[in-house]
C-alpha positions in Angstrom: 81.1 -34.9 32.4 83.8 -36.3 30.3 84.7 -40.0 29.9 87.7 -42.1 29.0 88.2 -43.4 25.5 87.0 -47.1 25.4 89.9 -49.5 25.0 87.9 -51.9 23.0 84.8 -52.1 20.8 83.3 -54.5 18.3 82.3 -54.1 14.6 80.0 -56.7 13.2 81.1 -59.0 16.0 84.8 -58.5 15.3 86.6 -57.2 18.4 89.1 -54.3 18.2 91.6 -53.4 20.8 92.5 -49.7 21.2 96.0 -48.8 22.3 97.3 -45.3 23.2 100.7 -44.1 22.3 102.6 -40.8 22.8 103.6 -40.9 19.1 102.6 -43.0 16.1 105.0 -43.0 13.2 104.3 -44.6 9.8 107.1 -45.3 7.3 105.0 -43.9 4.4 102.9 -41.2 6.0 105.1 -39.9 8.9 103.6 -39.0 12.2 99.9 -39.9 12.6 97.1 -39.3 15.1 95.7 -42.8 14.5 96.3 -46.0 12.7 94.0 -49.0 12.2 94.9 -52.5 11.3 91.5 -54.3 10.6 93.1 -57.6 9.9 94.7 -57.6 13.3 91.8 -56.0 15.2 94.0 -53.2 16.4 93.6 -49.4 16.6 96.5 -47.2 17.7 95.7 -43.7 18.8 98.1 -40.9 19.7 97.6 -39.1 23.1 99.2 -36.0 21.6 96.3 -34.2 19.8 94.1 -31.8 21.7 90.9 -33.1 23.3 88.5 -32.4 20.4 91.0 -33.9 17.9 91.4 -37.1 19.9 87.7 -37.7 19.9 87.5 -36.9 16.1 90.4 -39.3 15.6 88.7 -42.0 17.5 85.7 -41.7 15.3 87.9 -41.5 12.2 89.5 -44.8 13.1 86.2 -46.4 14.1 84.9 -45.6 10.6 88.1 -47.3 9.1 87.2 -50.4 11.2 83.6 -50.4 9.8 84.8 -50.0 6.3 87.5 -52.6 6.7 85.2 -55.1 8.2 82.2 -54.7 6.0 81.9 -55.8 2.4 80.8 -52.5 0.8 80.7 -52.2 -2.9 83.8 -50.5 -4.4 82.1 -48.8 -7.4 78.9 -47.2 -6.2 77.1 -44.0 -6.2 77.0 -41.8 -3.1 73.4 -42.9 -2.4 74.4 -46.6 -2.6 77.3 -46.0 -0.3 75.3 -44.2 2.3 72.5 -46.8 2.1 75.1 -49.5 2.7 77.1 -47.7 5.4 74.3 -46.2 7.5 73.0 -49.5 8.9 76.6 -50.6 9.7 77.3 -47.4 11.5 74.1 -47.6 13.4 74.7 -51.3 14.4 78.2 -50.4 15.5 77.0 -47.5 17.7 74.2 -49.6 19.2 76.7 -52.4 20.0 79.1 -50.0 21.7 77.3 -47.6 24.0 80.5 -46.7 25.8 81.9 -45.5 22.5 78.8 -43.3 21.9 79.3 -41.8 25.4 82.9 -41.0 24.7 82.1 -39.5 21.3 79.3 -37.3 22.8 81.0 -36.3 26.1 84.6 -35.9 25.1 87.9 -37.1 26.4 88.9 -37.2 30.1 92.5 -36.2 30.5 
């Protein structure tokens, strides 16, 4: 059973609104599958990619939201990064069970 992509989620209490577009163009990077603006609490996702890529892009942008919201150290070892990031990712997934369902079950078209 597939599910629809959630149109909102929270990261460390900050709400993010997810909007879907046929195309996303960026001045510098051209056509994109997704674009996150943490300071505005917005995530734009393209409806164009195939099912598996849409789910992957949703997760990609969710990770941008976590990184943009958290205060992770800039210069750190891989172990330090993972030790800092893992609890943030776990907190985000626990706070957004509908996102977890979407990531696990795939996209409803």
